SEKEDREN-933861 format. One line per field, with one value per residue (C-alpha): y, z, x; residue in three letters. Coordinates in steps of 0.5 Angstrom, whole numbers, m for minus. Last residue first. Layout:
<nupas>
yy = (Y_...)
zz = (Z_...)
xx = (X_...)
rest = (ala_...)
</nupas>
This chain:
<nupas>
yy = (m93_m91_m83_m84_m88_m82_m79_m85_m86_m80_m80_m83_m82_m89_m88_m80_m74_m72_m65_m60_m66_m67_m60_m64_m71_m70_m67_m71_m78_m76_m73_m77_m83_m85_m83_m89_m93_m93_m94_m101_m103_m102_m96_m98_m91_m90_m94_m92_m85_m84_m88_m82_m77_m80_m80_m73_m71_m75_m71_m65_m67_m69_m63_m59_m63_m63_m56_m54_m59_m55_m55_m48_m44_m39_m44_m44_m47_m49_m47_m42_m38_m40_m37_m40_m36_m31_m26_m19_m13_m9_m2_1_9_6_0_0_m6_m7_m7_m10_m17_m21_m27_m34_m38_m41_m35_m34_m27_m26_m20_m21_m17_m21_m15_m9_m14_m11_m6_m6_m1_0_6_5_m2_1_6_0_m4_1_3_m5_m5_1_m3_m9_m5_m2_m8_m12_m6_m6_m14_m14_m17_m17_m21_m20_m23_m19_m25_m24_m28_m27_m32_m35_m31_m30_m23_m20_m15_m13_m7_m3_1_m3_m9_m6_m4_m11_m14_m10_m11_m18_m17_m17_m22_m27_m25_m26_m33_m35_m33_m36_m44_m40_m42_m34_m29_m24_m17_m11_m8_m13_m13_m17_m23_m24_m29_m37_m40_m46_m43_m37_m38_m31_m30_m26_m22_m20_m15_m12_m18_m23_m17_m14_m21_m22_m15_m17_m24_m20_m15_m20_m20_m16_m15_m8_m10_m14_m9_m4_m9_m11_m4_m2_m8_m7_m14_m13_m19_m24_m20_m19_m16_m18_m22_m19_m23_m20_m24_m23_m27_m26_m26_m31_m33_m40_m37_m34_m40_m43_m37_m38_m45_m44_m39_m43_m49_m45_m43_m50_m52_m47_m50_m50_m55_m51_m44_m41_m40_m40_m33_m31_m31_m25_m27_m24_m30_m29_m36_m37_m30_m33_m40_m37_m33_m38_m43_m38_m37_m44_m45_m39_m42_m48_m46_m42_m49_m51_m46_m43_m44_m38_m39_m33_m36_m33_m31_m24_m23_m23_m28_m33_m31_m35_m37_m44_m45_m41_m42_m43_m39_m41_m36_m37_m34_m30_m28_m34_m32_m26_m29_m27_m23_m22_m23_m28_m31_m32_m35_m40_m43_m43_m46_m52_m54_m56_m58_m63_m67_m74_m75_m68_m68_m74_m70_m64_m69_m71_m63_m62_m59_m56_m50_m45_m48_m54_m57_m61_m68_m70_m66_m61_m64_m67_m61_m58_m63_m63_m55_m56_m62_m59_m53_m46_m43_m38_m35_m31_m27_m20_m14_m8_m5_m4_2_4_9_8_6_7_1_m2_m8_m15_m19_m15_m10_m17_m20_m15_m14_m22_m22_m16_m20_m26_m24_m21_m16_m14_m8_m8_m3_m9_m13_m17_m23_m27_m32_m37_m42_m41_m37_m37_m44_m49_m52)
zz = (71_78_75_73_80_84_78_76_83_83_77_80_87_92_93_97_94_93_90_96_99_92_94_92_89_83_86_93_89_85_89_96_94_88_91_96_91_87_93_94_87_87_84_77_77_69_69_75_74_67_70_76_70_67_73_75_68_70_77_73_68_73_77_71_69_77_77_71_73_79_79_82_78_75_76_81_80_87_89_94_89_81_77_72_67_69_70_73_70_74_73_74_77_85_85_81_81_74_72_65_66_61_65_66_71_77_79_82_79_80_80_80_83_81_76_82_86_93_97_105_109_114_112_105_106_110_105_100_104_105_97_95_100_97_90_93_95_88_85_89_88_80_80_82_89_93_96_98_99_99_98_101_100_104_110_108_107_107_109_109_106_109_112_109_113_119_115_112_118_121_116_115_122_122_116_121_126_120_117_124_125_118_119_126_123_118_111_108_112_115_112_113_114_110_111_106_107_101_96_96_89_87_81_85_93_97_103_108_114_119_125_126_125_130_135_134_134_141_143_141_145_151_151_152_146_147_140_140_142_136_132_134_133_126_125_127_123_117_113_106_105_107_103_96_94_99_94_93_91_89_91_88_90_87_90_89_97_95_91_97_101_94_95_103_102_96_100_106_102_100_106_109_103_105_112_119_125_129_126_123_116_116_117_116_124_125_130_137_139_147_146_139_139_145_142_136_139_143_138_134_139_140_133_132_138_135_128_131_134_126_123_118_110_108_101_95_90_83_77_80_78_71_66_67_63_62_69_70_77_81_80_87_89_95_101_106_113_117_124_128_131_133_138_138_144_148_154_157_150_149_156_155_148_151_158_154_150_155_159_155_156_152_149_146_144_139_137_135_130_127_126_122_125_118_121_115_116_116_110_113_112_120_119_126_129_135_136_138_143_146_147_150_155_157_159_157_160_164_158_156_163_160_161_158_153_146_142_136_130_123_119_112_108_103_99_100_94_88_91_94_87_83_87_87_79_79_84_80_73_68_69_63_65_66_72_76_74_68_68_62_58_55_55_63_67_74_75_80_85)
xx = (88_90_88_81_80_78_74_70_68_65_61_55_54_54_62_60_60_67_67_70_73_78_81_88_86_91_97_96_95_101_107_106_102_106_112_111_108_114_118_115_115_122_126_130_133_132_126_123_124_121_115_115_115_109_105_107_104_98_97_98_92_88_89_87_81_79_79_76_69_69_62_62_57_62_68_72_80_82_89_89_84_84_80_74_71_66_70_68_72_77_77_84_84_84_81_74_70_66_59_57_56_51_49_51_46_46_50_58_62_69_73_81_87_93_95_94_98_98_102_103_108_102_99_98_96_90_88_88_83_79_79_78_72_69_70_67_60_60_61_55_50_52_51_44_40_47_51_59_65_73_78_85_91_97_96_89_84_76_73_66_63_56_58_63_69_67_69_74_77_77_80_86_88_91_96_102_99_98_105_108_104_107_114_115_118_123_123_121_125_121_122_126_133_137_144_148_153_157_156_155_156_153_150_147_147_145_148_143_143_138_140_133_129_130_132_125_121_125_123_115_115_119_113_108_102_96_94_96_103_103_101_106_111_110_108_116_119_115_114_116_120_114_108_112_106_100_94_87_81_74_68_61_55_48_41_36_35_37_43_46_46_50_55_56_57_62_66_66_69_75_77_76_81_86_87_84_84_88_89_96_92_84_83_75_74_79_85_85_81_84_86_88_92_95_97_99_104_107_107_111_116_117_118_123_127_127_128_135_137_137_140_137_136_132_128_128_122_124_120_120_127_125_129_125_119_112_112_109_112_116_124_128_134_137_138_143_142_145_142_143_150_147_143_136_134_128_131_126_125_132_134_128_131_138_135_131_137_142_136_135_141_143_136_136_143_140_134_139_143_136_135_141_147_151_153_152_144_141_137_130_132_130_123_122_116_120_123_116_114_121_120_113_115_122_119_117_111_115_118_112_113_114_118_120_116_118_121_119_121_120_126_124_125_130_127_129_126_127_134_137_135_138_144_146_145_150_155_154_155_150_145_140_136_128_128_126_133_133_137_140_137_140_135_134_139_138_141_137_141)
rest = (lys_gln_leu_glu_glu_ala_arg_gly_ile_thr_gly_gln_val_ser_asp_gly_lys_trp_trp_leu_glu_ser_gly_phe_met_ala_val_ser_gln_ile_cys_ala_thr_met_val_met_arg_cys_asn_ala_pro_ser_leu_gly_met_gln_gly_thr_leu_arg_cys_leu_arg_gly_met_ala_asn_lys_gly_glu_lys_leu_arg_ile_thr_his_his_glu_lys_leu_arg_leu_gln_tyr_asp_leu_trp_val_gly_leu_trp_cys_thr_ala_glu_thr_lys_cys_pro_phe_asp_thr_met_gly_val_arg_ile_thr_ala_thr_leu_ala_val_lys_lys_lys_gly_phe_leu_val_gly_glu_met_lys_arg_gln_his_phe_ala_val_gly_asn_asp_asn_ala_trp_asp_met_ala_ser_gly_ala_ala_lys_ala_leu_lys_ala_ala_val_gly_gly_glu_asn_glu_ala_lys_glu_trp_trp_gly_ile_asp_asp_ala_phe_ser_leu_ala_ser_val_gly_pro_val_ala_arg_glu_val_gln_glu_phe_ile_gly_ser_leu_tyr_thr_val_leu_leu_ile_pro_val_val_pro_ser_gly_gln_pro_ile_gly_thr_asn_val_ser_ser_ala_asp_gly_thr_glu_arg_asp_leu_val_ile_lys_val_gln_ser_gly_met_met_phe_ser_glu_thr_trp_arg_ile_leu_asn_pro_glu_leu_gly_leu_ala_glu_met_arg_lys_gly_leu_his_ala_arg_asn_val_asn_asn_phe_ala_ser_lys_val_asp_met_phe_leu_val_arg_ala_ile_lys_lys_asp_gly_trp_thr_gln_gln_thr_arg_asn_met_leu_val_ala_val_ala_asp_ile_cys_ser_arg_arg_lys_cys_cys_ser_tyr_gln_gly_glu_his_leu_glu_gln_lys_arg_glu_leu_his_asp_ala_ile_leu_tyr_gly_val_thr_arg_glu_val_leu_lys_ser_ile_val_asp_leu_leu_cys_ile_val_his_tyr_ala_gly_val_lys_ser_tyr_asp_pro_lys_arg_ala_lys_ser_ile_ile_ile_val_lys_ala_thr_glu_trp_leu_val_ala_his_his_gly_leu_arg_ile_cys_ala_lys_val_pro_gln_val_ile_cys_arg_gln_asp_trp_glu_trp_phe_val_lys_leu_ile_glu_ala_ser_ile_gln_tyr_asp_gly_pro_ala_ser_met_asn_ala_ala_lys_arg_leu_leu_gly_gly_val_met_glu_ala_asn_ile_arg_glu_phe_ala_arg_gly_gly_glu_lys_pro_met_tyr_glu_asp_leu_pro_ala_lys_ser_phe_his_ala_ala_leu_leu_ala_lys_glu_gln_glu_asn_his_gly_glu_val_ile_thr_gly_glu_lys_asp_glu_leu_ala_gln_gly_ala_lys_ala_ile_arg_pro_met)
</nupas>
């Protein structure tokens, strides 16, 4: 378990006050990551027939997808143990899952989550409460119910085509790399028309922990989801409690009235559902602007004849997005907003994108979106360089581990594939042009040498 303090630093709360001791640090983390939201009135409808689709085939298929080594909750029942129970008596597992969804109720026994603190990568100051992820460890049987609800919600939204076409999260046969590929393809087509393309990247602030229960319920109802799925979601969020683990010490349970626990299988589709209304509003308010998004990372893309025209449209799109956010209990990271211009030739930039009272200059250096470093001319040279460096660093750690722990060649190969090649070759489908293209083979083989 990582320690909060690094290099002797104490933890600072949101106001910059230094907090010491287990209890004070726990309160600071709770205040930063589980903010108190106003209790809006919303009463879900009764009824619903979503539970009628649940059977042993569906539940069994979802259970098989659960990783055997995933961390269990307080009851210490792992997915592997639950799979053994499944072989003995499927009905005893299917019926509780079906009953929870039929009644629209999440069992009280599963409402308390153990929260672990994980430091975010490449943060300059680990004394800040925002430099850490909070991950909830939930009971496996609870996760099975959540996974079933997530499947039913995602299936409904896909069948009814309710999700925005530019949303690449929680969609079958779509990934974050696909979102980047679409952005690159649209931009390169724009260059063929002798126009310029510009994009404004926005990131939702504390997206998982600030989801408002009433706003989510209303959005689910607007999308035509079954009432018992909405009631279950209300129950899932209403009685939540968390116990923060700091330096191997588990604190007392604290109630939270907002947010969805990061670590739950149902969370991604609930977040996508919650944010789904912003795209239609912005694109209707600013014709020509199109959205590309993955989870809480949103990009507003526009093309125009000149820099000033595209900057004005993106500023209007940002204003419309901020209006939607204020109406739905959402906030954007001001310091993470980035305007990027893409073009065949570098030019002197003058136009800025004004969001609220802040002007965002357009960047021409490489910027990272969804893990891919995009440069001005979309050549991805910086992306390859950075990824190769990270792969080499991972290789160095593997070499040290091999020398210290005496890993067998077979295990080294497995670690190489899982932890090094996946890092170094992330996004390679964006620049790979085939074995016969000069330079492509060198990129792929450089790490192996």
